[in-house]
MIDOSE-1310 file (N, C-alpha, C; in nm, 2 decimals, decimal comma, always signed):
residues 259
mtcg	+0,10/-0,13/+0,04/-0,01/+0,01/-0,03/+0,06/+0,10/-0,01; +0,08/+0,25/-0,09/+0,08/+0,37/-0,08/+0,03/+0,48/-0,02; +0,08/+0,58/+0,02/-0,01/+0,69/+0,09/+0,08/+0,83/+0,01; -0,05/+0,92/-0,06/+0,02/+1,00/-0,11/+0,04/+1,13/-0,01
lsrk	-0,04/+1,09/+0,09/-0,04/+1,25/+0,15/+0,12/+1,22/+0,28; +0,16/+1,12/+0,31/+0,29/+1,14/+0,40/+0,34/+1,00/+0,37; +0,43/+0,95/+0,47/+0,56/+0,86/+0,41/+0,49/+0,73/+0,47; +0,51/+0,57/+0,42/+0,41/+0,48/+0,48/+0,50/+0,38/+0,56
iraw	+0,44/+0,35/+0,66/+0,50/+0,30/+0,77/+0,49/+0,16/+0,74; +0,55/+0,05/+0,72/+0,57/-0,09/+0,73/+0,55/-0,18/+0,88; +0,51/-0,22/+0,88/+0,42/-0,28/+1,02/+0,57/-0,43/+1,03; +0,58/-0,44/+0,89/+0,63/-0,61/+0,89/+0,80/-0,54/+0,86
dqgp	+0,86/-0,42/+0,86/+0,96/-0,40/+0,93/+1,00/-0,32/+1,01; +0,92/-0,28/+1,08/+0,93/-0,22/+1,20/+0,85/-0,28/+1,34; +0,78/-0,35/+1,33/+0,69/-0,39/+1,42/+0,55/-0,30/+1,44; +0,50/-0,35/+1,54/+0,42/-0,24/+1,57/+0,43/-0,10/+1,60
ilvr	+0,35/+0,00/+1,56/+0,43/+0,12/+1,61/+0,34/+0,23/+1,71; +0,36/+0,25/+1,82/+0,30/+0,32/+1,87/+0,28/+0,51/+1,82; +0,16/+0,50/+1,79/+0,14/+0,68/+1,73/+0,10/+0,76/+1,83; +0,14/+0,88/+1,87/+0,08/+1,00/+1,94/+0,03/+1,08/+1,90
vpnt	-0,08/+1,17/+1,95/-0,10/+1,26/+1,91/-0,16/+1,36/+2,00; -0,06/+1,45/+1,99/-0,06/+1,57/+2,07/-0,15/+1,57/+2,15; -0,17/+1,64/+2,26/-0,29/+1,68/+2,36/-0,35/+1,81/+2,28; -0,48/+1,86/+2,28/-0,52/+1,99/+2,23/-0,57/+2,05/+2,36
rttp	-0,64/+2,17/+2,34/-0,75/+2,23/+2,38/-0,84/+2,14/+2,48; -0,90/+2,06/+2,39/-1,01/+1,98/+2,43/-1,01/+1,86/+2,42; -0,86/+1,79/+2,38/-0,86/+1,64/+2,29/-0,79/+1,61/+2,39; -0,72/+1,49/+2,47/-0,64/+1,47/+2,57/-0,57/+1,39/+2,46
slyf	-0,44/+1,35/+2,50/-0,30/+1,30/+2,43/-0,40/+1,14/+2,41; -0,38/+1,10/+2,27/-0,41/+1,00/+2,23/-0,32/+0,88/+2,17; -0,33/+0,78/+2,17/-0,22/+0,71/+2,13/-0,26/+0,55/+2,03; -0,22/+0,53/+1,92/-0,29/+0,44/+1,87/-0,17/+0,32/+1,81
svsg	-0,22/+0,22/+1,87/-0,10/+0,10/+1,83/-0,13/+0,03/+1,65; -0,08/+0,08/+1,59/-0,02/+0,04/+1,42/+0,02/-0,07/+1,40; -0,02/-0,18/+1,29/+0,02/-0,22/+1,24/+0,00/-0,23/+1,10; +0,08/-0,27/+1,04/+0,04/-0,28/+0,87/+0,07/-0,15/+0,84
slcl	+0,05/-0,08/+0,71/+0,09/+0,03/+0,61/-0,01/+0,15/+0,68; -0,01/+0,24/+0,68/-0,05/+0,40/+0,79/-0,05/+0,49/+0,69; -0,10/+0,57/+0,66/-0,06/+0,69/+0,63/-0,07/+0,81/+0,75; +0,00/+0,81/+0,81/+0,03/+0,93/+0,95/-0,06/+1,07/+0,91
hslv	-0,04/+1,08/+0,79/-0,11/+1,27/+0,81/-0,19/+1,25/+0,80; -0,30/+1,13/+0,72/-0,41/+1,09/+0,73/-0,49/+1,12/+0,84; -0,43/+1,02/+0,97/-0,48/+0,98/+1,09/-0,52/+1,15/+1,16; -0,34/+1,20/+1,15/-0,38/+1,31/+1,28/-0,46/+1,39/+1,19
ssvf	-0,47/+1,43/+1,11/-0,54/+1,53/+1,06/-0,70/+1,49/+1,04; -0,75/+1,39/+1,06/-0,88/+1,38/+1,10/-0,91/+1,41/+1,23; -0,81/+1,34/+1,35/-0,83/+1,38/+1,45/-0,85/+1,51/+1,48; -0,78/+1,59/+1,44/-0,74/+1,78/+1,45/-0,87/+1,84/+1,37
aktk	-0,91/+1,80/+1,29/-1,06/+1,81/+1,22/-1,14/+1,81/+1,33; -1,18/+1,68/+1,37/-1,26/+1,69/+1,41/-1,24/+1,76/+1,60; -1,13/+1,76/+1,65/-1,10/+1,88/+1,77/-1,11/+2,03/+1,74; -1,08/+2,04/+1,58/-1,13/+2,20/+1,52/-1,27/+2,18/+1,53
lkdk	-1,38/+2,10/+1,53/-1,53/+2,14/+1,46/-1,58/+2,10/+1,61; -1,50/+2,08/+1,71/-1,61/+2,05/+1,86/-1,50/+2,23/+1,92; -1,45/+2,27/+1,87/-1,44/+2,40/+1,95/-1,47/+2,43/+1,88; -1,49/+2,48/+1,72/-1,58/+2,57/+1,69/-1,74/+2,56/+1,74
mene	-1,78/+2,44/+1,76/-1,93/+2,45/+1,84/-1,92/+2,49/+1,98; -1,82/+2,44/+2,04/-1,84/+2,50/+2,18/-1,83/+2,66/+2,19; -1,78/+2,72/+2,09/-1,75/+2,85/+2,09/-1,84/+2,95/+2,05; -1,95/+2,94/+1,93/-2,04/+2,99/+1,88/-2,11/+3,00/+1,98
tppf	-2,15/+3,12/+1,98/-2,33/+3,14/+2,10/-2,40/+3,19/+2,00; -2,55/+3,13/+2,02/-2,66/+3,17/+1,95/-2,68/+3,30/+1,98; -2,74/+3,36/+1,85/-2,82/+3,51/+1,84/-2,88/+3,58/+1,96; -2,81/+3,69/+1,98/-2,93/+3,74/+2,14/-2,92/+3,93/+2,11
kiil	-2,96/+4,01/+2,19/-3,00/+4,13/+2,21/-2,94/+4,19/+2,33; -2,91/+4,28/+2,33/-2,85/+4,36/+2,44/-2,88/+4,52/+2,49; -2,94/+4,49/+2,60/-2,95/+4,66/+2,64/-2,90/+4,67/+2,79; -2,81/+4,78/+2,77/-2,69/+4,83/+2,82/-2,81/+4,96/+2,93
gsss	-2,81/+4,88/+3,05/-2,87/+4,97/+3,18/-2,81/+5,07/+3,20; -2,76/+5,19/+3,14/-2,66/+5,28/+3,17/-2,66/+5,42/+3,12; -2,64/+5,53/+3,15/-2,67/+5,68/+3,08/-2,48/+5,69/+3,05; -2,42/+5,59/+3,11/-2,25/+5,67/+3,11/-2,21/+5,65/+2,91
iarr	-2,14/+5,79/+2,87/-2,13/+5,77/+2,75/-1,98/+5,66/+2,77; -1,88/+5,67/+2,85/-1,80/+5,57/+2,83/-1,85/+5,42/+2,82; -1,89/+5,35/+2,89/-1,98/+5,27/+2,86/-1,99/+5,22/+2,74; -2,09/+5,33/+2,70/-2,13/+5,32/+2,55/-2,05/+5,28/+2,47
kila	-1,94/+5,37/+2,52/-1,79/+5,36/+2,35/-1,74/+5,21/+2,42; -1,73/+5,12/+2,50/-1,68/+5,02/+2,56/-1,74/+4,93/+2,49; -1,87/+4,94/+2,51/-1,96/+4,81/+2,46/-1,92/+4,82/+2,33; -1,95/+4,88/+2,24/-1,94/+4,97/+2,07/-1,82/+4,89/+2,06
emgy	-1,70/+4,93/+2,10/-1,52/+4,85/+2,09/-1,57/+4,71/+2,09; -1,65/+4,65/+2,21/-1,61/+4,57/+2,18/-1,70/+4,44/+2,07; -1,81/+4,54/+2,00/-1,82/+4,48/+1,87/-1,97/+4,46/+1,88; -2,04/+4,48/+1,95/-2,18/+4,45/+2,03/-2,28/+4,59/+1,98
eftl	-2,38/+4,56/+1,93/-2,52/+4,63/+1,90/-2,56/+4,59/+1,98; -2,68/+4,73/+2,05/-2,74/+4,75/+2,20/-2,83/+4,88/+2,22; -2,92/+4,89/+2,25/-3,04/+4,97/+2,30/-2,93/+5,04/+2,44; -3,01/+5,13/+2,46/-2,98/+5,20/+2,61/-3,11/+5,23/+2,69
msad	-3,11/+5,20/+2,80/-3,20/+5,27/+2,88/-3,13/+5,24/+3,05; -3,18/+5,43/+3,12/-3,11/+5,44/+3,25/-3,21/+5,38/+3,39; -3,13/+5,36/+3,48/-3,25/+5,34/+3,62/-3,19/+5,44/+3,70; -3,33/+5,48/+3,71/-3,28/+5,63/+3,79/-3,35/+5,57/+3,96
idek	-3,27/+5,55/+4,00/-3,25/+5,47/+4,15/-3,14/+5,57/+4,23; -3,16/+5,61/+4,38/-3,12/+5,65/+4,46/-3,02/+5,63/+4,50; -2,92/+5,63/+4,47/-2,82/+5,52/+4,45/-2,69/+5,62/+4,60; -2,76/+5,67/+4,68/-2,69/+5,70/+4,79/-2,78/+5,64/+4,92
girk	-2,88/+5,54/+4,89/-2,98/+5,53/+4,97/-2,94/+5,38/+5,00; -2,85/+5,33/+4,91/-2,81/+5,22/+4,94/-2,66/+5,21/+5,00; -2,65/+5,15/+5,10/-2,52/+5,15/+5,16/-2,45/+5,02/+5,21; -2,33/+5,01/+5,17/-2,25/+4,87/+5,22/-2,15/+4,91/+5,26
ekpe	-2,08/+4,80/+5,36/-2,00/+4,85/+5,41/-1,85/+4,81/+5,33; -1,85/+4,72/+5,23/-1,77/+4,68/+5,17/-1,76/+4,83/+5,03; -1,66/+4,81/+4,96/-1,67/+4,89/+4,82/-1,71/+4,80/+4,69; -1,67/+4,62/+4,71/-1,69/+4,53/+4,65/-1,81/+4,50/+4,63
elvm	-1,90/+4,51/+4,82/-2,07/+4,49/+4,78/-2,15/+4,57/+4,79; -2,11/+4,70/+4,78/-2,15/+4,87/+4,75/-2,18/+4,80/+4,59; -2,08/+4,81/+4,53/-2,13/+4,80/+4,38/-2,20/+4,68/+4,29; -2,19/+4,56/+4,33/-2,26/+4,51/+4,31/-2,40/+4,46/+4,36
alae	-2,47/+4,57/+4,47/-2,61/+4,59/+4,52/-2,64/+4,68/+4,41; -2,57/+4,75/+4,36/-2,62/+4,92/+4,31/-2,59/+4,86/+4,18; -2,58/+4,78/+4,11/-2,57/+4,70/+4,00/-2,72/+4,63/+3,99; -2,73/+4,55/+4,14/-2,86/+4,49/+4,10/-2,99/+4,56/+4,13
akae	-2,93/+4,69/+4,18/-3,08/+4,77/+4,20/-3,12/+4,83/+4,06; -2,99/+4,86/+3,98/-3,05/+4,90/+3,84/-3,11/+4,81/+3,79; -3,07/+4,72/+3,78/-3,15/+4,58/+3,70/-3,25/+4,59/+3,73; -3,30/+4,58/+3,85/-3,42/+4,60/+3,94/-3,51/+4,70/+3,89
ailq	-3,48/+4,82/+3,89/-3,54/+4,90/+3,82/-3,62/+4,95/+3,69; -3,44/+4,86/+3,56/-3,51/+4,85/+3,48/-3,62/+4,78/+3,43; -3,61/+4,65/+3,50/-3,70/+4,52/+3,49/-3,83/+4,58/+3,52; -3,87/+4,67/+3,59/-4,02/+4,69/+3,65/-4,07/+4,77/+3,50
rlpi	-3,97/+4,79/+3,43/-4,00/+4,91/+3,30/-4,03/+4,77/+3,20; -4,01/+4,69/+3,18/-3,99/+4,58/+3,11/-4,10/+4,50/+3,08; -4,17/+4,45/+2,94/-4,27/+4,35/+2,97/-4,18/+4,24/+2,95; -4,15/+4,19/+3,08/-4,05/+4,07/+3,07/-4,17/+3,95/+3,02
gdyv	-4,26/+3,87/+3,04/-4,30/+3,80/+2,98/-4,29/+3,81/+2,77; -4,26/+3,93/+2,72/-4,29/+3,95/+2,61/-4,13/+3,86/+2,55; -4,04/+3,92/+2,65/-3,86/+3,89/+2,64/-3,88/+3,73/+2,64; -3,95/+3,64/+2,74/-3,94/+3,52/+2,75/-4,01/+3,43/+2,64
keae	-4,07/+3,48/+2,57/-4,18/+3,43/+2,46/-4,04/+3,45/+2,27; -3,98/+3,53/+2,31/-3,92/+3,56/+2,20/-3,82/+3,42/+2,19; -3,76/+3,40/+2,04/-3,67/+3,30/+2,01/-3,52/+3,36/+2,03; -3,50/+3,48/+2,04/-3,37/+3,53/+2,09/-3,37/+3,56/+2,22
stll	-3,23/+3,51/+2,28/-3,24/+3,60/+2,43/-3,17/+3,73/+2,40; -3,23/+3,82/+2,54/-3,21/+3,99/+2,60/-3,14/+3,97/+2,70; -2,99/+4,07/+2,68/-2,96/+4,04/+2,81/-2,91/+4,22/+2,84; -2,97/+4,23/+2,98/-2,94/+4,35/+3,04/-2,85/+4,37/+3,14
itsd	-2,78/+4,46/+3,07/-2,62/+4,47/+3,11/-2,65/+4,60/+3,24; -2,59/+4,57/+3,32/-2,58/+4,68/+3,46/-2,46/+4,70/+3,50; -2,43/+4,82/+3,55/-2,29/+4,83/+3,65/-2,29/+4,94/+3,71; -2,19/+4,92/+3,85/-2,12/+5,10/+3,89/-2,00/+5,02/+3,89
qvvv	-1,95/+5,17/+3,97/-1,85/+5,19/+4,03/-1,81/+5,31/+4,13; -1,70/+5,27/+4,20/-1,67/+5,36/+4,28/-1,47/+5,37/+4,33; -1,50/+5,50/+4,40/-1,38/+5,50/+4,38/-1,29/+5,46/+4,54; -1,18/+5,38/+4,57/-1,13/+5,39/+4,66/-1,01/+5,49/+4,70
yegt	-1,03/+5,55/+4,81/-0,89/+5,64/+4,86/-0,86/+5,62/+5,00; -0,78/+5,56/+5,02/-0,74/+5,57/+5,15/-0,84/+5,45/+5,28; -0,86/+5,39/+5,21/-0,98/+5,30/+5,23/-1,15/+5,38/+5,24; -1,14/+5,52/+5,20/-1,27/+5,54/+5,20/-1,35/+5,55/+5,06
vrek	-1,44/+5,51/+5,07/-1,53/+5,51/+4,91/-1,59/+5,63/+4,89; -1,54/+5,63/+4,73/-1,61/+5,76/+4,68/-1,67/+5,76/+4,57; -1,76/+5,83/+4,53/-1,89/+5,87/+4,44/-1,87/+5,95/+4,37; -1,97/+5,99/+4,33/-1,96/+6,08/+4,22/-1,96/+6,22/+4,29
pane	-1,86/+6,35/+4,27/-1,85/+6,46/+4,36/-1,97/+6,49/+4,36; -2,02/+6,57/+4,50/-2,14/+6,63/+4,54/-2,15/+6,74/+4,43; -1,96/+6,83/+4,38/-1,94/+6,98/+4,36/-1,81/+6,95/+4,34; -1,84/+7,10/+4,30/-1,69/+7,12/+4,26/-1,57/+7,17/+4,36
kear	-1,60/+7,20/+4,47/-1,55/+7,20/+4,57/-1,48/+7,03/+4,65; -1,57/+6,94/+4,65/-1,56/+6,80/+4,67/-1,44/+6,73/+4,54; -1,53/+6,76/+4,46/-1,45/+6,72/+4,32/-1,30/+6,78/+4,31; -1,27/+6,89/+4,32/-1,09/+6,96/+4,38/-1,04/+6,88/+4,49
efik	-1,11/+6,84/+4,62/-1,05/+6,77/+4,70/-0,99/+6,64/+4,65; -1,09/+6,60/+4,58/-1,08/+6,47/+4,55/-0,96/+6,45/+4,48; -0,91/+6,50/+4,33/-0,79/+6,49/+4,26/-0,66/+6,55/+4,34; -0,67/+6,65/+4,42/-0,60/+6,71/+4,50/-0,51/+6,58/+4,62
gysg	-0,63/+6,52/+4,59/-0,57/+6,40/+4,71/-0,53/+6,31/+4,64; -0,51/+6,30/+4,52/-0,52/+6,19/+4,42/-0,31/+6,24/+4,34; -0,30/+6,34/+4,38/-0,16/+6,37/+4,30/-0,07/+6,31/+4,41; +0,04/+6,29/+4,34/+0,14/+6,22/+4,38/+0,13/+6,11/+4,49
ghaa	-0,01/+6,04/+4,48/-0,03/+5,94/+4,54/-0,11/+5,83/+4,48; -0,20/+5,77/+4,53/-0,25/+5,62/+4,49/-0,40/+5,61/+4,52; -0,46/+5,56/+4,43/-0,65/+5,52/+4,43/-0,71/+5,42/+4,40; -0,80/+5,33/+4,37/-0,85/+5,24/+4,32/-0,97/+5,20/+4,32
tvgs	-1,06/+5,17/+4,20/-1,16/+5,15/+4,13/-1,16/+5,07/+4,20; -1,31/+5,01/+4,20/-1,41/+4,90/+4,23/-1,54/+4,90/+4,14; -1,55/+4,80/+4,04/-1,64/+4,82/+3,95/-1,70/+4,67/+3,91; -1,84/+4,66/+3,91/-1,89/+4,56/+3,89/-1,98/+4,58/+3,75
vlvt	-2,02/+4,43/+3,73/-2,04/+4,42/+3,61/-2,14/+4,27/+3,62; -2,31/+4,31/+3,57/-2,44/+4,21/+3,62/-2,50/+4,21/+3,45; -2,50/+4,08/+3,46/-2,54/+4,02/+3,34/-2,72/+3,96/+3,37; -2,84/+4,01/+3,33/-2,93/+3,92/+3,33/-3,01/+3,88/+3,16
nlkt	-3,02/+3,78/+3,19/-3,09/+3,73/+3,07/-3,20/+3,70/+3,08; -3,31/+3,83/+3,03/-3,44/+3,87/+3,05/-3,55/+3,72/+3,01; -3,48/+3,65/+2,93/-3,53/+3,50/+2,86/-3,56/+3,39/+2,94; -3,42/+3,38/+3,01/-3,40/+3,26/+3,08/-3,48/+3,29/+3,20
gfrk	-3,42/+3,38/+3,27/-3,39/+3,44/+3,40/-3,29/+3,45/+3,45; -3,19/+3,40/+3,40/-3,06/+3,37/+3,49/-2,97/+3,52/+3,52; -2,89/+3,49/+3,58/-2,84/+3,62/+3,63/-2,72/+3,61/+3,67; -2,67/+3,72/+3,64/-2,47/+3,68/+3,72/-2,39/+3,78/+3,74
gewd	-2,32/+3,81/+3,84/-2,22/+3,94/+3,85/-2,10/+3,94/+3,90; -2,01/+4,04/+3,83/-1,89/+4,03/+3,95/-1,84/+4,12/+3,93; -1,68/+4,16/+3,98/-1,63/+4,28/+4,02/-1,46/+4,27/+3,99; -1,47/+4,41/+3,95/-1,34/+4,39/+3,90/-1,25/+4,54/+4,00
rvei	-1,10/+4,53/+4,04/-1,04/+4,61/+4,09/-0,94/+4,66/+4,01; -0,92/+4,80/+4,03/-0,75/+4,84/+3,92/-0,69/+4,95/+4,07; -0,56/+4,95/+4,03/-0,54/+5,03/+4,11/-0,39/+5,16/+4,06; -0,47/+5,29/+4,05/-0,37/+5,35/+4,03/-0,31/+5,44/+4,04
yfhe	-0,18/+5,48/+4,04/-0,09/+5,58/+4,09/-0,03/+5,71/+3,97; -0,03/+5,79/+4,07/-0,04/+5,94/+3,99/+0,10/+6,04/+4,01; +0,13/+6,10/+3,97/+0,24/+6,17/+3,98/+0,23/+6,30/+4,04; +0,28/+6,38/+4,05/+0,20/+6,51/+4,13/+0,15/+6,63/+4,00
ipde	-0,04/+6,62/+4,05/-0,04/+6,67/+3,93/-0,08/+6,84/+3,97; -0,08/+6,90/+3,88/-0,08/+7,07/+3,87/-0,22/+7,10/+3,94; -0,20/+7,22/+3,99/-0,35/+7,28/+4,05/-0,37/+7,32/+3,93; -0,29/+7,41/+3,82/-0,39/+7,49/+3,69/-0,44/+7,33/+3,64
iiek	-0,37/+7,23/+3,56/-0,45/+7,11/+3,60/-0,59/+7,06/+3,64; -0,58/+7,12/+3,79/-0,70/+7,05/+3,84/-0,80/+7,17/+3,82; -0,77/+7,26/+3,82/-0,86/+7,41/+3,80/-0,91/+7,37/+3,68; -0,82/+7,37/+3,54/-0,93/+7,30/+3,44/-1,03/+7,18/+3,44
liee	-0,97/+7,06/+3,52/-1,07/+6,95/+3,49/-1,19/+7,03/+3,58; -1,15/+7,10/+3,70/-1,33/+7,17/+3,75/-1,40/+7,20/+3,61; -1,30/+7,33/+3,56/-1,40/+7,42/+3,46/-1,43/+7,35/+3,36; -1,32/+7,25/+3,30/-1,46/+7,17/+3,20/-1,55/+7,06/+3,26
gtvl	-1,58/+7,02/+3,40/-1,68/+6,95/+3,40/-1,72/+6,83/+3,42; -1,60/+6,76/+3,34/-1,63/+6,62/+3,29/-1,61/+6,51/+3,48; -1,53/+6,57/+3,53/-1,47/+6,48/+3,64/-1,67/+6,51/+3,77; -1,72/+6,58/+3,77/-1,77/+6,60/+3,82/-1,89/+6,49/+3,79
hvag	-1,93/+6,45/+3,71/-2,00/+6,33/+3,64/-1,97/+6,17/+3,68; -1,84/+6,17/+3,74/-1,82/+6,02/+3,75/-1,72/+6,03/+3,87; -1,70/+5,83/+3,88/-1,72/+5,82/+4,07/-1,56/+5,87/+4,09; -1,53/+5,90/+4,21/-1,48/+5,97/+4,26/-1,41/+6,12/+4,19
glii	-1,47/+6,17/+4,08/-1,39/+6,26/+4,03/-1,28/+6,24/+3,95; -1,25/+6,10/+3,91/-1,13/+6,02/+3,82/-1,13/+5,95/+3,70; -1,08/+6,08/+3,66/-1,10/+6,02/+3,48/-0,99/+5,99/+3,39; -0,89/+5,90/+3,43/-0,73/+5,87/+3,38/-0,73/+5,91/+3,23
ehpl	-0,88/+5,86/+3,16/-0,87/+5,92/+3,01/-0,84/+6,02/+2,97; -0,89/+6,10/+3,07/-0,87/+6,26/+2,95/-0,77/+6,30/+2,94; -0,73/+6,39/+2,82/-0,64/+6,42/+2,80/-0,60/+6,53/+2,88; -0,68/+6,60/+3,01/-0,54/+6,67/+3,05/-0,50/+6,60/+3,16
ikpy	-0,58/+6,50/+3,25/-0,46/+6,44/+3,37/-0,37/+6,29/+3,30; -0,40/+6,25/+3,16/-0,37/+6,09/+3,12/-0,16/+6,12/+3,14; -0,14/+6,27/+3,08/+0,03/+6,27/+3,14/+0,07/+6,26/+3,27; -0,05/+6,23/+3,36/-0,02/+6,23/+3,53/-0,02/+6,14/+3,61
vkqv	-0,05/+6,03/+3,50/-0,07/+5,88/+3,53/+0,05/+5,77/+3,54; +0,12/+5,81/+3,65/+0,19/+5,71/+3,68/+0,22/+5,57/+3,64; +0,08/+5,47/+3,70/+0,09/+5,32/+3,65/-0,05/+5,32/+3,67; -0,11/+5,21/+3,58/-0,22/+5,14/+3,60/-0,19/+4,96/+3,63
vgtt	-0,25/+4,93/+3,74/-0,26/+4,73/+3,77/-0,37/+4,71/+3,80; -0,40/+4,69/+3,64/-0,53/+4,66/+3,60/-0,60/+4,71/+3,42; -0,67/+4,71/+3,41/-0,69/+4,73/+3,28/-0,76/+4,92/+3,23; -0,72/+4,98/+3,15/-0,80/+5,13/+3,15/-0,92/+5,09/+3,13
dsvm	-1,02/+5,00/+3,08/-1,16/+5,00/+3,01/-1,21/+4,98/+3,16; -1,17/+4,91/+3,24/-1,22/+4,87/+3,33/-1,22/+4,99/+3,47; -1,12/+5,09/+3,47/-1,13/+5,23/+3,52/-1,24/+5,31/+3,45; -1,23/+5,31/+3,30/-1,38/+5,41/+3,28/-1,50/+5,36/+3,31
glpk	-1,55/+5,23/+3,35/-1,62/+5,21/+3,41/-1,68/+5,04/+3,36; -1,64/+4,97/+3,27/-1,67/+4,84/+3,22/-1,52/+4,77/+3,15; -1,53/+4,69/+3,26/-1,43/+4,56/+3,20/-1,46/+4,51/+3,08; -1,40/+4,50/+2,97/-1,43/+4,40/+2,90/-1,44/+4,24/+2,93
alte	-1,27/+4,22/+2,95/-1,27/+4,08/+2,94/-1,39/+4,01/+3,08; -1,45/+4,07/+3,12/-1,52/+4,04/+3,26/-1,63/+4,06/+3,16; -1,68/+4,18/+3,14/-1,82/+4,16/+3,03/-1,83/+4,04/+2,93; -1,75/+4,03/+2,88/-1,70/+3,93/+2,77/-1,77/+3,76/+2,83
klik	-1,69/+3,72/+2,99/-1,70/+3,63/+3,02/-1,87/+3,62/+3,04; -1,93/+3,75/+3,11/-2,04/+3,70/+3,20/-2,18/+3,68/+3,05; -2,12/+3,77/+2,99/-2,25/+3,76/+2,86/-2,24/+3,58/+2,80; -2,12/+3,51/+2,79/-2,11/+3,41/+2,72/-2,18/+3,31/+2,85
eal	-2,16/+3,33/+2,98/-2,22/+3,27/+3,08/-2,36/+3,28/+3,11; -2,39/+3,37/+3,01/-2,58/+3,39/+2,99/-2,63/+3,36/+2,99; -2,57/+3,28/+2,82/-2,64/+3,26/+2,69/-2,66/+3,10/+2,71
């Protein structure tokens, strides 16, 4: 016998042959005891083709829709960068009325409250009947500075105090992502923490940030992607998208788990 794709193995010359197909992500190492003529290329190609098909089937997700439960421009931008189309809804809740001891617990509780507020305005029965799943994504974020939780500044004075505190120092962001499948009722959320270190921030830069106004609408008055503050960011231990309010890797993970 001959093989046009690879060399021929002759068992009568070499005796039985043990062929090992290396392990892949989903297939453990395989051993074949071979005698007679064998086209190794065909055998290995067949195994890997089946493994590739299995991987593809596992990685494919069914079609679905997304509702982003946020009024944050940064979160909209991040979700769009991830390649998703979505509709927008915002939750009108009293964030100050929800208090928790730990920042991780607080951001999760706020994301839950936002989801519940939005769900009350949606015809859930219609989503259950639809063929495609609809995922509601809600999130929240706080800044932690010297062990104290900071939310959005109450006014310009507080924003100024916040930013001056970061100058030459360190702060952290703790953000949550909660994904609710409106068709199945599945819900899961997790949080992400990022550490941020700053150079000295000049007073004139702080005043320009206050005058521009964006820092008044973000947790802790912290917005490291802003052109004025970016040169004074010394180090970010974590991802910038998480600091901006929506960690991409975590969001992607929760979306897949919710489907």
